[in-house]
N, C-alpha and C positions, 0 to 999 in steps of 0.2 A: 486481177484474179482474186476471188474471195477465198476465205479460209475453207468454206464448204467445198468449193471446186477443187482446191488443193487436196483436201481429204479424200474426195471421190477419185481424183487422179492417182493418188498414192495407193488407195485400195485397189484400183484397177491394175496398177503396175504390180502389186503384190500377187494378184491372181495370175497375171501373165508370167511372172517370174516362177511361180510355183508350177505352172503348166510346163514351162521350159525345163525346169529341173526334173520334173517327173518323167519327161521324155528322155532326158540325158542319163539319169541314174536308173540302173536296173532294179526292179522290184524283187526283193528276195523271195516273195511268195510265188512269183511266176517261175515256171520252169525255164532253165537256160536253153539257149538254142542248141539243137542237136547238130553241131558242126561236123561231127564224124560221119553221120549219114549223108550229109551234103557233099562230102569229099569222096567217100568210098565209091569206087567204080567209075570215077570221072575219066580215067585214062584207059578204060577197058577197050581192048582191041586197037589201041593206038600203036602203030608200028614203031614210031620214034621213041615213045616211052618204053616200049619193050626193049629197044636197043640200049637205052640208058640203064635199065634194070640188068640186062646181061653184062654190060660193061662193069657195073658195080660188083656183080658176082665174080667176074673174072679178076677184078682188082683185089677183092678180098682174098682170093686164092693166092695172090702173089706175095702177101706179107707186108705190103705197104710200099711207100716210095723208096727209091734207091738211096736217097740221102737222109732218110729218117734215122735218128739215133736208135740204137737197140733199146728195146723196152725191158725193164726188169720185171720178172715174174713176181706176183705178190706172194708173200711168205705165208 
């Protein structure tokens, strides 16, 4: 392999590495994904999720688990 071929190969590798890094690293100039919009409403009308929400509400009304240590109120 000649020195010219090695230099061309290294130059091509640099281009490929730069392309890979550009795909991996987010560009600060680009807006970030709007993940919240993608998640909102995902479980709308789902009866099982509704049951989970209701169980959470009921649990919050109980004051916690029976074996939880009492919490001190902040001063």
